[in-house]
C-alpha positions in Angstrom: 102.3 -93.5 94.6 103.5 -97.0 96.4 106.8 -95.6 96.6 105.8 -92.2 97.7 104.0 -94.0 100.8 107.2 -96.2 101.6 108.8 -93.2 101.5 106.7 -91.3 103.7 106.5 -93.9 106.3 110.5 -94.4 106.4 110.4 -90.5 107.2 107.6 -90.8 109.9 109.7 -93.5 111.8 113.1 -91.4 111.4 111.2 -88.7 112.8 109.5 -90.3 115.7 113.0 -92.0 116.3 114.8 -88.7 116.2 112.0 -87.1 118.4 112.4 -90.2 120.7 116.2 -89.9 121.3 116.1 -86.0 121.7 113.0 -84.9 123.6 111.4 -88.4 125.0 108.6 -90.6 124.3 105.8 -88.0 124.4 107.2 -85.8 121.6 107.9 -89.0 119.6 104.0 -89.9 120.2 103.1 -86.7 119.2 105.3 -86.0 116.1 103.6 -90.0 115.0 100.6 -88.8 116.1 100.8 -85.7 113.6 102.5 -87.3 110.8 99.8 -90.4 110.8 96.8 -88.2 110.5 98.2 -87.4 107.0 99.7 -90.7 106.2 96.8 -92.6 106.8 94.4 -90.7 104.8 97.2 -90.5 102.0 97.0 -94.4 101.9 93.4 -94.4 101.8 93.6 -92.3 98.7 96.3 -94.3 97.1 94.1 -97.4 97.7 91.3 -95.6 95.8 93.3 -94.4 93.1 94.9 -98.0 92.5 91.7 -99.9 92.4 90.2 -97.5 89.6 93.1 -96.8 87.8 92.2 -99.2 84.8 89.3 -97.3 83.6 90.4 -93.3 82.8 87.1 -92.0 83.2 86.9 -94.0 86.8 90.4 -92.9 87.2 89.6 -89.1 87.1 86.5 -89.5 89.5 88.4 -91.8 91.7 90.8 -89.1 91.9 88.5 -86.4 92.7 86.9 -88.6 95.6 90.1 -90.0 96.8 91.5 -86.3 97.4 88.5 -84.9 99.1 88.2 -88.1 101.3 92.0 -87.8 102.2 91.3 -83.9 103.5 88.4 -85.0 105.2 89.8 -88.0 107.0 93.1 -85.8 107.7 91.0 -83.0 109.4 88.8 -85.7 111.3 91.9 -87.7 112.7 93.3 -84.2 113.5 90.2 -83.1 115.4 89.8 -86.2 117.3 93.2 -86.4 118.4 93.1 -82.6 119.5 89.8 -83.5 121.4 90.7 -86.7 123.1 94.6 -86.0 123.5 94.8 -82.0 123.9 96.7 -82.3 127.2 99.0 -85.1 126.4 99.9 -83.7 123.0 102.9 -81.9 122.4 102.0 -79.6 119.9 105.2 -78.3 118.3 106.3 -81.8 117.2 102.7 -82.5 116.3 102.6 -79.8 113.7 106.1 -80.5 112.2 105.1 -84.4 112.2 102.1 -83.1 109.8 104.3 -80.9 107.8 106.9 -83.2 107.0 104.6 -86.1 106.3 102.3 -83.8 104.0 105.3 -82.4 102.3 107.1 -85.9 101.2 104.9 -86.4 98.6 106.1 -83.1 97.1 109.9 -83.9 97.6 109.4 -87.3 96.0 107.7 -85.9 93.3 110.4 -83.6 92.4 112.7 -86.0 93.0 111.2 -88.3 90.4 110.9 -85.4 87.8 114.3 -83.9 88.4 116.2 -87.1 88.5 118.2 -88.3 91.7 
């Protein structure tokens, strides 16, 4: 899972840099905000899973708690960003950043299962 986070952060940084070079600072910050609104809760979930990975029973419970917390934190972060910064956010980069950040997990797992 730590490999997923490292790939996720690299992809987010490349996305934000690409946005900055093409559309400027506002687009880059918007894309970064969208991507981090999923990446930060994902990091919290990985931390919870790594803390409780020793015991199989606890690991199952930790997975359920971590996924619920990840969804809740992502929703709260997006709502807070939308509430406080809705006039300064470019929505297309924000949504694309969110999608990229959430789908990099599937790409990494697919790569691990099907080889490089």
